[in-house]
N, C-alpha and C positions, 0 to 999 in steps of 0.2 A: 633726687628722684632712686626710687625702694626697687625691693626684688618683681614688681608688677615687667619693670623693663625690658626681662630675660622674657616673655610670657610670648611676643612673638617670633622670634626666633624659633627656641624649641615647641613652634604647633610649626613652623616649618621643616622642621628637623622630625617630627613624631609624624605626618603626611607624608611626607617620602618615602620613611620607610614603612611606613601602614601601607599606602592605597600604592607605594608607587609611581607615583606622579606629583613632577618636578610641580609644573603647573599651577595646580590646581592648592599645590603645598604654600606655594608662594601668593598665591591671591588669597588663604586665610590668612598667611600675617602680616600682609600689607592692610588686610581689613582690619585686624583684631590689634595693630598695633594706630589706623587711625582714631579705632573708635577708643583705644586710651585714654589719645593725645583729645579726642575732645573728652572725659568724665571728667580730665586730670584742668580740662580750660576753665572755663568762664562756666557760666551752665548752660554748655552745650550737650546736644545729647548723643548719646550712642551710636542712635540712627539712623545720625546721617553719617556714618561712616563709609558707605558704597562713593558716595556725594565726595567726601573728604576725598578718597580712595583713587579715581576718574580725577580728582584734581592736582592729584600728589604727580600721579603718571601724567600732566601735563606740562606741570615744572618741570619736573626730570627728565623729557622729553625736550623741554625748550631751551635746556641747558648745552653750549655750545658743546663744551665736551664730549657728553652725551651721545647726545645729538652724530655724531660725527661715529662715539665706541658705534653706533647705529645700524648706523651707513657704511662702517666696514666690512660689520657681519652680515648683509643684507648685499653688498656685493659682495664680497667669499663667494657665497651660491653661485654667481655668474661669473664669474675666476672657472671656481673648480667644476664647473661643467662645460666651460669650454674648451679648459684643458683633456677634463676625458672625453666631452668626447670628439676632440679633432683627432685621439690612437696617437697625440701626443705620449698616454703614462706610460701604456704598452711599449710604444719605441725606446723610450727612453728608459726602461727598463731594458728590455730585449738589449739596448747598447753599452749599460750597466753592465750586467751579468757578462754578455760578453768579449765586453774591458778586462775579467776581472777584479771588478773591484765589486764587488757587486756577488759573490758565488756559493754563499753563508751565508746564515743567521747570524751568525758572530759580522760579518759582515755587513750586513744590510743595518743592525744593531749599532754596529762602532757608527757607519754614516750617518745614521737621523741623529743622534749624538753631536759628534762632530756639526753637522749640520746647523742646529742650535745651539749650539756653542761660538761657530763661529759670528752669525748671527742675532748680536748678545746686544742691541741699541736699543731694541726697547722686544719683550716679550709677549704680546701679541702676535708680533714681528718675528720674535723665534718659533713659537710655535706653527705660524700658518702657512711658514716657512716649510717648516721642516719635515710638516705635515701631509699639504700636499706631493713634496719633493720624493717622501717614504709612500705612500698611499701605496701603488702597484706593487714596491718591494716586496711588503710584506704579503701583500694578498698572492703574492707569485710564492713565497717561500709560507705560506701558507702561518704566515703569522699574525695572533687575532688585533685586530685592531683597538683591541684594549690595552694590548701594550705598547700599543703604538702610541696614545695618548697617554699615557705610564713613560715614559722615553720621554714625551717633547714640554709635557708638564711638569715632571721632576729633573725638566734640564735648564727651563728656563727662568725664571724668578730665578734657582738659584745661582748661573750663571750672571743672569743679574743683577744680582745683588754683591756679589764679589769682585766683577770687573768693574763695575758705578759708573764707566766711562758714560753716562748715558743716561737718562731723565730718572733712574729708580736715584743714580749720584746725586746729581740734583736736588730731587725731592727733601732726599735727608738732608745731604748739606744745606739748605736755606731751612728748614725747621732748630739747627744746629746752629746755625751763624748767630741769633737771637738772643745765643744765652752768653756768656762769661764764662769761661771753659778753661783749664790746667791746657791748657795748648791750643792749638789750629783747628778749624774746623776740618779742615780737609786733611792733615794729621793723625788724624781722634780716626774722622769718619777710614782712612785706607787699615787704621791697627784693627778697624774687627776682621778683617779677612779673612788671617789665621785663627780671628774666636769666633764665626760667625759658625759655630759646630755646624747646628744642621743644615742646610745651604751642603756642608763639606761633606759632612755624613753621606747628605742623600742622593751628592752625586756618585760618592764610592760605591753607596745601594745599586744606581744607573750600571754605573758599572760592572759591577759583580754580578746582574740577568744577562748585561752580553756574555762577557765574556765564557763565563760558563753554560752562556745559555739551558737558564735553571731560571724557571718560577711561580710563585707556591699559592699556598692560599688560592681564593678563587681568581684570580688570575690564568693560575694551572687549570680549570674548570671551563675556562672559556678555550684558552689554546685547546684543550680538545677537544673542543666541541669545531672549532675552525678547522684539526684536519680531519675530521668527519665532514668535511663537505666535500663536494670534487669539483667544484666549479668556482675561478674566482668570481667578484667582483667583476674588476675591471675588463668586459668582453669586447670592444672597442679593437677594430681591427689594425696592426702598429702602420704608424707617415712616415711622420714627419721626428723625432726627436727634442726639434727645436721649439717647436706646441707647445710642450712643457719649459721646459728649461730658458726659452729669450724673457718669456713672460716672468719667471721665477728669481732669472736675475734684472729685470729692469724693476723688482720692487725691491728688492735688497738694497743697489746701488741707484736709484731713485732715493728711497727711505733714508741714508746718509745725505746724501744729497739736500733733502726737507728739513733733517733736524741740522745740517748746520743752516739754510737760511734762515727758520723759522729763532736761530738761535742767533744770530747776524756773528755768525761764525764760529761759536762754539758749541762743537756736536751738543757739550753735559746741560745746555741751554737751553736745547729744542724744543719744539712742543711734541713730543710723541704722540697724542691722541692727534693732529694736523698732516704730520706725516705719514701715519701708518694709512690713516684714509687720502692722503693724495697719492700714497707710492700704491694703493691697491685701485685707484683707480687706473691710474698708467698705467699697469701689469694687465689689469683686465679690456685697455685699451689696445693693446699690444697684441693682448691672444686675439684680440677680435679682431683685429689688423689681418696678422696671420690669416683667418682661417679666409680670412675675405680676399684678401689677398694673390693667396695659391688656392680659391677657386674650389674650401674644402665642401666650402656650405654658402649659400643665397647670402646677403641682407639681412632676408624678411628671416631665413632660416635661426643665423645667430642670435636676431631678435628676439627673434620661443626660441632659445637655448637657453641667451640668456636669461632675459623671466622666469626658465621653468627652473634653474640652476638655485635664482632668489627664492622662489616661491619651497625646495626645499629646505627652503636651511631657516624657514619663515614658525617655527614652531620653538628654536632652538633661539636666536634669533627674540620671541616672545620673554622665553627665561631671564635672557641678555637685560630686558626692558625690567621686567617687577623683581627682577635681581636690585638693579639698579635702583626702583621704589624700596623695598626694601630696606635695601642700606641709607637713605636719603632718610626713611617714616624714624627706622630706627636710631640718626640719629638727631632727630627732634627730640626721641626722645628717653636722649639717655642712658642706652645700652650701654655702648661704651663705656661710660664715664662708674659703671653702676661697676662693672666689671672690675674696669681698672682697678678701684675700690679692696681688691682680693689679696695685692699690698699693703699688707696689713703696718702701721708704724710701729709694730712691736716685734718684730721678726729679727730673727737674728743677723747681723749683718751676710753672715756664711749664707741663710737663705736668700736674699734680697735676689742677689743677682737668678737665682733658677725658679722663684717666685714670679720675675720680668719677665723669661721666654714662657711663662705655664700661664701667666696671662694676656701674653696675645695670645699664645694661641689660643685662648680662650675664644678675647675676644672676637679673631682675625675667622673665630667658626662659629662665632654664633651671630655674624653680623656679614663676612661676607668680603669680605675686603680687608685687604693687605697694608695701603697704603694708609688708610684713616685708620688702622690698627696703632701704622708709626707715628701720626699727630698726636692721636689721643694720649701716648704712653712714652715717648718723648721728653713729653714735656711732665712728666710726670717722673721717667728717672734722673734727669739732668740734675733737680735740685737736692738728689741722694746723692751723683753728686761730691758736687758744692761741701754739704751738710754735714756727710758722709765718711767723702775722701777715697767715695769710690773709684775702681780703675775706669774711666772713662769709656775706651772701648770694649773691654767689658762688656758692660752695662747696654752701648748702645746696637753691640755683637747680637743679645739676649732677646733685645726688645727686636730686632726684624727677624732673626732666624722665629723668634714669636712668631711672626705677622704671617713669614714665606709659610710654617707647618699646620699654624688654621687653616688658611687654606686654602692649601694640601690635604685637610680634608673635609673640607665644607660642600656641603652638595648643594648649597646657595652661593655658591662665589661662583663672578661673574669668569673671573682668571680659565676656571674648570670650563663654562660654556666655552669656550672660544676652545681650549683647546678639545670641545670633543668638536667641535664644527669643528680641526684643521682632523681629527684621525679620521672621520665620518663614521666616532666613535657613543652610541648609544649615552648620555651622562649622568643616568646611575649607573648604571655600566663601567663608567670611567671610574665613580670616586666609589662604589664597590672592588671593584678591585684596586685603585692606589693603598686607598687604607691602611688593609696592615703594612705597606712597606712604609707607608708616613709615621705607622703611631712605635714600629722600629725603631726610625731614623730619629721621632722624639723624645722614647726613651732615651737612648742613647744620650743624647743631646742636655736633656738634662741630670745625668750621670753624670756627662761632662762641664756640665756650668757645678756644678756639686763641689763636682775637685780643684777646678781651674778656680772657683773662693775663694776652700780651703790655702792655697796657691797661693794664694796673689792678693789674697784679703786676710787669711790669718782666720 
């Protein structure tokens, strides 16, 4: 596949920044990708692109893993609505404030980040739990939802790829296990932790913004707009904090149980997509039963609230669906393999690792998938380890960090969409405000890999 394979993601990114419309951008990108697939196939005509695009959507939606992601995204709307309309958010905010746990912006930011770190089992669960938990607190202290989306998004993936006792670690381990490497796959993977400079630098920047209570660029403007608002988003009168806390605890604890169950007793081998869906269903049921049991709402009122909450998230769920569809089309088109080709075989040895990081960032940015980036680049990076004697952990760390870097920058990433859902923030606002921070972390990381390559490779 040649350079035309990068046209669809470029179309999506161009339309996003031109028209500020994500759904239209993704639709056009999917149509463009399908047209290219048709014209490079047999004698099929590009005029059939709308038909094949619909079939691609159906193919994506028929995948069990993708269907679970979509169901999870819809059910989150009902869970959010139950927690919000119950008055549990206001009660939990009041309780935390009175206890002195959240009396300042720094404490609120720290609590949000800590929640994301504790829930390291699955990235979607991490952003969802910390996002729902912190919404009311951010509103109370007039901190923007864009800042919340940044904190949870820039905490979840870096933490998941550093702690590794989760589906992320199991996935990367399965990719490494197919190769004959100098050392065990487990030792190489754990060796990436101190060398995953992007994840470490990103977490350090998040800590800086919290400790100094300073934001910059577009984020600062969002904060200024938030300060001008006289009212908060959550206006429901306080009732019981348990209406918020019990569903969230149920979701987190049951996620651990479901990961163990689906992994036959091994946490890292559990299914993240199954577990997060089951946990969300259970948490939504608990929230519903609490409202009915305390006679806060009747059954019919609770059902209507749940469906109303689902409806509020349909635009973002559509974005998730189209992001998954575009990713599938780009895989058929070979976009990832083409982008990976920027790592040329004639590069100086000390530049191979930095270029792998850049390739991972570009690939993840254009495809919106960090895991897809891992799956493509690890088979490219491992042979370089074997043939050139490169440090295995350094190479793998650069690939993992590059995948997360591009994902943080991409407006077509499903992870960005889920973070926006959790924070209650507009997707484009989240991407626009997070981008400067991700670019700074990416630039520092690139420099760090150059230095590390000189020191470790010579």
